[in-house]
BAVO-628994 format. One record per residue (C-alpha): x, y negated, z; residue number from 1. Coordinates in Angstrom, 2 decimals. Layout:
residues N
REC;X;Y;Z;NUM
...
end
This chain:
residues 108
REC;-54.11;69.25;11.79;1
REC;-51.59;71.44;10.04;2
REC;-48.03;71.86;11.27;3
REC;-46.53;69.81;8.41;4
REC;-48.42;66.60;9.20;5
REC;-47.72;67.00;12.92;6
REC;-43.99;67.23;12.18;7
REC;-44.21;64.18;9.92;8
REC;-46.02;62.13;12.61;9
REC;-43.45;63.18;15.21;10
REC;-40.57;62.20;12.87;11
REC;-42.08;58.77;12.20;12
REC;-42.59;58.15;15.92;13
REC;-39.00;59.19;16.72;14
REC;-37.60;56.84;14.05;15
REC;-39.68;53.97;15.46;16
REC;-38.34;54.75;18.95;17
REC;-34.75;54.75;17.69;18
REC;-35.26;51.40;15.97;19
REC;-36.81;49.88;19.09;20
REC;-33.99;51.26;21.24;21
REC;-31.41;49.75;18.88;22
REC;-33.12;46.37;19.08;23
REC;-33.24;46.53;22.86;24
REC;-29.56;47.46;23.13;25
REC;-28.35;44.85;20.66;26
REC;-30.41;42.10;22.26;27
REC;-31.61;40.86;18.89;28
REC;-35.28;40.18;19.45;29
REC;-35.53;37.37;16.90;30
REC;-35.54;37.45;13.13;31
REC;-32.35;36.25;11.43;32
REC;-32.32;32.58;10.50;33
REC;-33.11;31.52;6.97;34
REC;-30.16;29.94;5.17;35
REC;-30.75;26.22;4.99;36
REC;-29.31;23.63;2.65;37
REC;-28.53;20.05;3.58;38
REC;-28.14;16.99;1.42;39
REC;-24.87;15.10;1.23;40
REC;-26.64;12.11;2.81;41
REC;-27.71;14.20;5.82;42
REC;-24.17;15.55;6.24;43
REC;-22.78;12.02;6.04;44
REC;-25.18;10.84;8.75;45
REC;-24.22;13.77;11.00;46
REC;-20.51;12.99;10.55;47
REC;-21.20;9.33;11.38;48
REC;-22.95;10.39;14.60;49
REC;-19.84;12.36;15.55;50
REC;-17.50;9.49;14.64;51
REC;-19.62;7.10;16.72;52
REC;-19.02;9.20;19.83;53
REC;-21.83;11.73;19.99;54
REC;-20.49;15.08;21.23;55
REC;-20.25;18.14;19.01;56
REC;-22.36;20.17;21.42;57
REC;-25.14;17.56;21.43;58
REC;-25.22;17.36;17.63;59
REC;-25.22;21.14;17.21;60
REC;-28.04;21.56;19.73;61
REC;-30.16;18.62;18.60;62
REC;-30.04;19.43;14.88;63
REC;-29.90;23.23;15.25;64
REC;-26.61;23.51;13.36;65
REC;-23.73;25.93;13.65;66
REC;-20.52;24.60;15.12;67
REC;-18.55;25.88;12.13;68
REC;-20.77;23.97;9.67;69
REC;-20.38;20.78;11.68;70
REC;-16.60;21.21;11.86;71
REC;-16.43;21.78;8.10;72
REC;-18.53;18.66;7.40;73
REC;-16.36;16.55;9.71;74
REC;-13.19;17.78;8.02;75
REC;-14.62;17.19;4.54;76
REC;-15.93;13.76;5.49;77
REC;-12.60;12.68;6.91;78
REC;-10.38;14.07;4.14;79
REC;-12.19;13.42;0.85;80
REC;-15.47;11.85;1.86;81
REC;-17.23;14.40;-0.34;82
REC;-19.19;17.43;0.80;83
REC;-18.85;19.30;-2.50;84
REC;-16.69;22.42;-2.34;85
REC;-15.23;21.54;-5.73;86
REC;-13.94;18.21;-4.41;87
REC;-12.40;19.79;-1.31;88
REC;-10.30;22.49;-2.93;89
REC;-6.57;22.51;-2.43;90
REC;-4.35;21.94;-5.48;91
REC;-3.27;25.58;-5.24;92
REC;-6.87;26.77;-5.33;93
REC;-7.59;24.58;-8.38;94
REC;-4.53;26.01;-10.14;95
REC;-5.58;29.57;-9.30;96
REC;-9.06;28.97;-10.72;97
REC;-7.61;27.46;-13.90;98
REC;-5.26;30.44;-14.33;99
REC;-8.10;32.90;-13.79;100
REC;-10.20;31.12;-16.43;101
REC;-7.29;31.14;-18.87;102
REC;-6.64;34.82;-18.18;103
REC;-10.31;35.62;-18.82;104
REC;-10.22;33.63;-22.07;105
REC;-7.08;35.45;-23.26;106
REC;-8.60;38.85;-22.49;107
REC;-11.51;38.04;-24.78;108
end
């Protein structure tokens, strides 16, 4: 074995050790979750469970949801009844989007 390949093997092993050490220190032994999408009907059913008295913690644990997603669905369900981002924008946000579109059109 020549000196160049020995150095390369040592470098690869050291990088693998650093990666493993980082994983051990960060405590992240699992792969990141895949982003999931949910239908409006599913979200509506989850909100109904909450409104019928099931606790947030139980819903989050049972359906493997994030607390922030559940909170957003509850807020959307109670304010507009729609889970579409377009339907839940504030009037100011709608005006901003319209102005940005008009500005883009005028630039062209």
